[in-house]
N, C-alpha and C positions, 0 to 999 in steps of 0.2 A: 298622283296621274298615273293610271295601272296599263302596262304595256302588252300591246300583244303582238306576237312575232311579226303576223302580215301588216296591223292597220292601229295605232293609236286612238283611242277612246278614251272620252275625260272617265274620271272614276264615279262621277254621280249615276250613269246609265250603267254602269257594270256593276255596282251596288244593287241596284235598283232587280236587275235582273239574276243576282245570288241571290237576293229574299224572296224571289218568284220563285227561284231552284229550292231552296232550303224548304218553303212554306209547302211545295208543293210534295218535297219527299220527305216532310212530318207528314201530311196529310195522308201519302199514301200508306209509311206507316205504319198510322194509327189506324188507318183502316184494313189492314192486313192483321195486324197483333191484338187492337181492342176487343173483337170479338171473340178470340180463343180464351181473351182474360177474360172476359166477360162469362162464357160458357165456363171458365170452371171457375169462375167464383162464385155463381148460381143454379152449378147444375148440382143435383143431388147425390149424394157420397155414394160410392160404390155400393151395394146391396152386400154387407157384411154374412160370411158363407155358414148355411143350417148345418146344426151337428147332425151326425147321424141318430137314429133312435138308440132310447137306452137300451141298453142290457138288463134282463131282471132275469138270466139264467145262469145260476152260481156254476153248471158246468164248462158255460164259456166262459168265465174270467181268468186271463191270461195271467202267468206270473208276474210277480213285481217283487223290486226291490225297495226299501224303502231306506234312504239316509238314516245315519246313527247318529243320534240327539249327542251322546256323549264323546264325537269325535270332533276337536278342533276345526276350525278352518284351516289351519297349516299340517293337520293331519294326526298331531296328540291326541293323546285319549284323555280324556276326565276322569280323575282317579279319587276329587274330593269334593266337598260342597265350595269352597273357596276359588276353585276354580270354573265351578258353573257357575257360582254367582259373580264373580270379578270379569270372568271373559266370555263363556259360552253361550249364558243366557243372551246378554247383550249380543253376541253375532247374530245365535236365532232369530230373537227379535228385529235387529235390521234388515235380513234376508225378508220376514214378513213384510216389513213396511214396506222396501223396494220393490218386490215381487208380486204383494199380492193383496193387501189391505189398502198402502200407500201412506206415508207418514203424515202424522198431523201437526199440525203450525206450530213451531215453537216458542211464539210471541204469545206472550199473554193478555186474555182481556181482560177491559175493564168492566168487571162482574159487577151487577148491582142488586141486592136481593131486596125484594118488596111482599112481607106478609100481609097479605089482603084480606085475611079471615083466620081466625081463629075461636074454633065453638069448644069449649067444655060442656062435656054432657048430649055428646053424638053419639050416633046409632044408637037411641037406647039408654044414654049415659054409662054407654063403656068404653068411649074413645074420647080423646081429643082432633079434631080434625081440623087440621092446618093447612092453607092454601100461599103457597109463595109463588110469584112471577123472577125466576133470574133473568135478567136481563143479559143479552151477552157482547152489549156494549154501551157506549155511554149514551149513546142514542133508541130513546126509549118508543119509538116506532120502527124500529128495524126487530133483528130477530131474536126472539124470545121465548122461555119455556114457563109454564105453569106445571111446577109440582104438587101432590096432591100428597097428602101424611096424617094419617090414621096412627095413632100412639095410645097405649091402652091405659084407660081411666086408673087405674087402680095398682099400676105395676109398679115397683120403686125404677124411679128413674135416676140415670141414664137408663135407656132401654137399648139392645139391640136389633138391628132393623134388617127388612128385604128391601131391594131397590131391585125394580125394573121398570121398562117400556112398556107399552101398551098401543095396541095396533086401533082403536076405535076413541081416543079421549079418555080423557080422565073419569066422565061422566060415565062412560060405559062400565066402569068397573062395580060402580054400586048404584042401586035405584036413589041413594040418600040426593033430596031433592038441592040439597047446601054445596052441591057440588057445581062450579062453574062450568057451564055448557061448554066446549071447545069452538074457536068460531075458527080454524085451520083448517085447510086445504084437507078432504077427505077421499078415499075413494069410495066409487056410485056401493051405495049397499041398502036396498030396501029393506032388507030381515035387520039393519042394525041401525034405520031409520037415518040415512043418509041422503039428502035429494039435493042435485045440483052441488055435490059436492062439498057439502056443510052437515053440520050436525042440528039434530031438530032433537024435540023435547021427546021424542016418541024413541031418542036413541040412549035414553039414559036405561040403566043396567043392563043393558043388552049383552054382556060380554061380564056379567056377574058368575057366570058359574064356571070361572076360568081363576078368578078371582077369590078363593075363600077368606073374605076379610076378617069374617068373624072367628073361624078359627085359629087366625096368625094373629090376634088380639086377646083369644081367651090364652095361649101359651105365653103371653109377655111380651111379644113381636111387635114393632112399629113395622109396618107396610108405605112404602114411598114407590110414586110412579110419576110416570110423567106421558103425554104424548108423543110417540117417533117423530110424528109429521113436525111435531113445535120445531126438529132441530134441521132437519134436511124433509121437505115432502119425498112420498117412496113414488119416484115417477122419474124419468129420463127426460130433465127439461135442461141439461149441459149445464147443472148446477147456478143456475141462473136465480133461484131462490135458497133461501136457508140458510145456513152460518160460512159456507165457502166464500159468497165472495166477501165477506169482512177481511179474510185474510189475502185479498189479491194482491198482488203487485203491482206497480203501476203499469197499464195497460194490459193486464193479463185478465183473460175471461174464462178459462177453467182450468181444473189442476192441471199440474205437469204428470207425463207419466207413471211419474212415482210419489205423486201426491194424493191424497185422502180421497174416496169414493163414498158411498152413503155410509154404510158400515162402521168405516171410521168415525165418522162423522158422528154419527149415533153412542157410538163408545166414549165418543168426546162430551157427548151432553150429561152419559150417565157420570163420568167424573166432573162435570159443573153442578150437577147435582150433589154429589158429595161432598163438592167445597160447601153447598149450603147446609149438610149435615151435619160436617163438622163445626157450625157455627149454633147449631139449635143446642141447648142444655138440655134437653130432653131424650136427645140421642145419645147413645154409645158409638162415637164413628170410629170406633176402632174394631168396631165386628158388625159389619153391612157386610152384609151377601149381596152381592149381583146377581140378576136370575135374567132368564128370557126363554123364549119358545119360535123356534124356525129361527126367519133371518135374524129374528132379535136374541136368539140361543147364540148365534155366531158371534153377534153384536156383545151381546156379557162375555162369551170367551176373548174377544178382543180387549174389549175393555179392563177384563181380568189382567190378560197377558201387559197392556200398556200400565197398567195404573195398580202396582204393587198396595195399594190404600186398602183394595178391597179383601176381607180377610176368609172371604169364601167364595166361589165361583161356579153356580148351578145353569146346567146349558139343557135345554131337553129339544128332542127331534131337530138339531140345527142343521143336518144334511151336507151337502155338498159346501166346501168352503166353512163348515164348519168343526164339528167333532169326527166327520165322515172321512174315511180316508182320499186321497185325490188321486192316487196312482190305481186303486184298486177300483175297475172298471167294473162296476153295478150300480143300478140307479144314474141317479143322475151325476153328470159328468160335470168338468168344469169351463166345456166349450159350452154347454146346453145352458151352465149357469151364467156364464160371459154372454149368450147369446140374449137369453132371455130377458136379463138383469143388467143392462150394461153398467146401470150406473153404480151399483152395489161395490165394487173393487175397484182398485186402480188399473191405468190403462194397461201397466206392464204384466198384467197377471193375464191378458186375451195373447200374449204371445204362447203359453203354454195350451191354447184350444188343442191342438192337433199333435205335442210333442211334451205332455206332461209329467212324462218319466223326465226331464230336463230340470224340474222344477228343482230348487235346493232344497224346498222344506218339504212336508208333508202335516197331517192334520195331529200327528201322534205329536210332534215337535210343538207345536200350538198348545196342546195339553200341558207337556212339560213346561212350558213357560210360568205354569199356576205354581209348581214348588218351590218354596216347601206346604204352601197353604193349600188346605183341602180344595177338591174340584170334583164335582159331582155331572156325570155325564149320562140321561135320560134317551135313550132312541128305540121306537118301536115301529111298524110297520100301522 
């Protein structure tokens, strides 16, 4: 029984009344809070702040001060190669991982290589053409990359090689009809024969002027290339496609603020291509030069920084986030590149959109990470 100060009543009546009060209270609570929660869950994210116009006037470049690559985090100066190799290089690499490109996953993948084409006498007899599917997991229906390889037919083997990603699919670098037509997503481009985000037969050889395959072969080098969209599609899809989901932890749906964006993923793919080249007896894997243009120039630099197996690093017109200094306010800025391509870098990089001088690194330090290997940077308007 429940005792009322005035009247004793049966507990059953009181319990029913309590239940009614509780239900009414819960309904009132949810009626008030649920709409706010629903709005918070479904409302679009706040619009990202548009960057100011880029500066193209040299006279308006403000003074800037670059971080010293030869000073350790504790303030001590690097005075010998051993200190650079053992300490400073690792410090700089970690800063770029944490604050700019994002860290690649440490877990190794169960790579599988399937050579689906090996044609001797390709390109009029001057080349051996190989095509290899690199599966990034045990699931053959999952993310994978097709690697195209041309090897000079008459050169003593193993031969050194150039390795680079391409923008329009392997079939676009040469009109060779034996190259597999890519089935991956591509940006709409009528000039490249892309229809409905897919390559067509009209796409063949449309980028051949950027890939002088014959000259490379004539000089005794091999050429290896893969379509960058095989690794991660180049659009802001929330990292639902490509290789990122292969490494998500339980309940993870996107990379953490210090985890890899698309450029780091593409660089990771270049290392997986090198994994195959190390197995190919026709290739001298200790003499592989990694190369790239524009966003793939940034990718080549980051691949060379992360993977010291690359013997030479070549970057062409890599721009902001590549070889261009971030602190020098001229041309494309950190804010602009993060606004236009939010998927390229890790989320932490956006902290520096309006305070780039606080960035603990700059791009001269990225180039320094190649030492003592050769690095070639070409930049032009």
